[in-house]
N, C-alpha and C positions, 0 to 999 in steps of 0.2 A: 471313492473320493477320499476316504480316510487313509487308505493305503498310499495315496499319492502325497499326503501331508506328513505321514508318519512312517518312517522306514521300519523294517522288522526288528533290527537290532535295538533301535531306540525304544520301540514298543516293549520289547522283552525286558530291557533295563528298567524302564519306568514301572513295569509290573512287579519286578523283584524289589525295586526300591520302595514301592508302596507298602509291602508287607514288612520289610526290614526297618524302614523308617518309622512305621507305626509302632513296632516293638521297641525300638531304641528310645522312643519318646517316653516310655513308662517303665522299662526294665530297671530294676534296682542297680545302682552304681553307674549305669550308663545314661539314664534319663533324669538325673538330678538337675534341679534348677541352677545349682552352683556350677555346672558345666556349661561353657559358652555354647549358644545355639549353633554357631558356625562349626565348632568342633564336633558336635553331635551329627550335624548334617554331613560333614566330611566323612565321619566314621560310617554312617549309613550308606553313603554313596560308594565308599571304598569296599565295604562288605558286599554291596550289590554287584559290583564289577567282579569280585572274586567268586561269588556264589552263582553268577549267571551261567557259566559253563556246566555247573553241577546240576542245576535244576531246569535247564533250558528245554529238556525233552518233555517235561510234564506241563509246560506252560501252554495255555490255549492259543489258537491262532488269533490274529487281530480281528476284532469285529468290523462290520461293514459300515457302522454309523457311530456317531459321537455318543449317543445315549448308551449304546452297548459298552463302549470304552469306559464311560463314567461309572457304569454299574460294576464292571469287573474291577476297576481300581478301588471303588468303595468297598467291595467285598474283601479284597486283599488288605486294605487298610484296617478293616475291622478285625480280620484274623490276626494281623500283627499286633494290634492294640490288645486283643484278648490274650495272646501268648505272653506279652509283656506284663499284663495285669496279673497273670498267674504268679509270677515272681514277686510282684509288689504285694499281693495278698499274703504270700508266704512269709515275707519279711515283717509284716505287721504283727506276727506272733511275738517278735522281740519287743515291739512297742507296747503290746498288751502286757507282756511279762514285766517290762520296766515300770508300767503304770501300777500294776499290782504291788511291786516292790516299793514304789514311792509312797503309796498310801499306807503300807505296813511298816514303814520306817520313819514316818513323820515328815516326809518330804513331798506330800501331795500338793502343797501350795508353792513349791519351788518349780516354777514354770520357765521355760525358755523356748526359743524357736528351734524346732527340729527340722533340719534341711531335708531329711529323707521323707518325713511325713508332710513337709511344707505347711506346717501349722504349729501353734503353740502346743507344747506337751511337757510331760513330767521330765525332770532332768535325768533320771535313771533310764527312762524310755529312750530319750535322745542318745544317751551314752551307749545303750545296748544296740540300737539300730545302726549307729555309726561303726561300732566294733563289728557288728554282723556283716555290714557291707564290705568292710575292710577284709574280713575273713573270706568272703566270697571270692575275692581276687587273689589273696595269698594262698588259698587252697585250690586255685585254678577252677573254681566253680563257674567262672564266667565262660569257660570252654563248654560246659554243659548247656548254658543258655544259648550259645551260638550253635551248638549241635542241635538243640531243640528247634531253632529257626530253620535249619537245613532239613531236619526230619519232618517238619510240619508240612512240607510239600508232598509228603507221602500220606500223612494222616488227613490233611485238609487240602485236597487237590484244587489248584486254581481253576476258576471258572464255575465251580459248583456253588450252589446257594449257601449263604452264610448260616451255619447251624446255631441259630440264636438260642433255641431251647436247650441244646446240649451245653453250650457255654454258660447259660444261666444256672443249670444244675451244678456244673463244676465249680462255678464261682460261689454258690451257696455252700457247697461242701468245703471249699477252701477257707471260707470265713469261719465255719465251725471248727475246722482243724487248727486254724491259726489261734483262735481263742483258747482251744484246749492246750496247744503247745505253749502259749504264754502262761497259762496257769500252771503247767507242769514245770516250767522254768522257775517261776516265782514260788512254787509250793514250799520249799524249805524255809524261805523268809516268812511266808504266811503262817506256817505252823509255829515257828519260833515266836512270831508276834502274838499269836493266840495264847501261847503259853505265858508270855510276859504279861498279857492282860489278865489272865487267870491268877498269876502270882501276885500282881499288884492288887487285884481285888481281894485276895485272901489277906494280904498285908494290911489293907485298909480296914478289914473287919477285925483282925487280930490286934493291930496297933493303930487305933484311930488317931492318935496324936501325930503319926507320921504323915506328912503331906506328900502322898504318892504322886500327885500331879507334877510336883517339881522334880521328881526323880524318874518318872515313867518315860518321858520323852527322851532324855539323854540315854537311858538304858536301852530303850527301843532302837534308837539310832545306832548306838555302838554295837549291840548284838546283831542288829540287822546287817550292818556293813561287814561284820566278821563272817556271818553266814554267807553273805553274797560273795565275799572274796574267796570263800572256800568252795563255792558251788558254781561260780559263773562259768568256769571252763567246761564243766559238765553240761551246763545249760546251752552254751554255744555249740558244743559238739552235737548235742541233740538237735539243735536247729539246723546245722549243716547236714546231718543225716536225713532229717525230714525234708529239707530242701531238695537234696539229690534224689531221694526215693519218690517224692511227689512229682517232680518234673519228669523223671524217667518214666514213671507209670502213666502220667497223663498223655505223653506224646510217644510212648512206645520206643524209647531210646534204648538200644541194646548195648 
């Protein structure tokens, strides 16, 4: 009965669209709320039409009942969302690093809406995530994300049960790696901030008449911005390298 209602070509296209659409909903740069939903929908549909001939051989035959179809589509949607979430977790390293930098330069209370995180965040975190997403496209790293979607049909074959346990372990590892990456990016500013605190403490002990609270924050902000301007390119290069290595390693992209 299902075969009469749904032709084979439409079924295969819907199956590919479920995975690609789920990924594009959350991929960094492609799944932002600032992009109109119709544009994201059109992109997912276009990519599905292009990728269908490439992955059509590994797609399972259509099930004989609606419940089986719903289960297959749900599994494909979850795989796509998980693959997109990998990229989203990786880019949170920049937000973590920006938050560290904000609190060590006296800008912890300077909050604004971060379109990438879709919430209020530190101004330096929003700046770094925006620059990071821009670099993903200028360095053609979005090709890697699209290649990951194509190669995912080899790693996660359609029709197989969703490996929830494996994805949970990977997500936990990515959260840890993103936090570590953010700390490595912000480490120069953190070290300089600690040195400033120590020097101000010594100044307060040696010259009590000096009001260190009036000079500590301007010095902290000035030196912090100087260090950030000198090290931000190295930090972003580290992020791009980590993004490429992690995505390639997770999905076995050669």
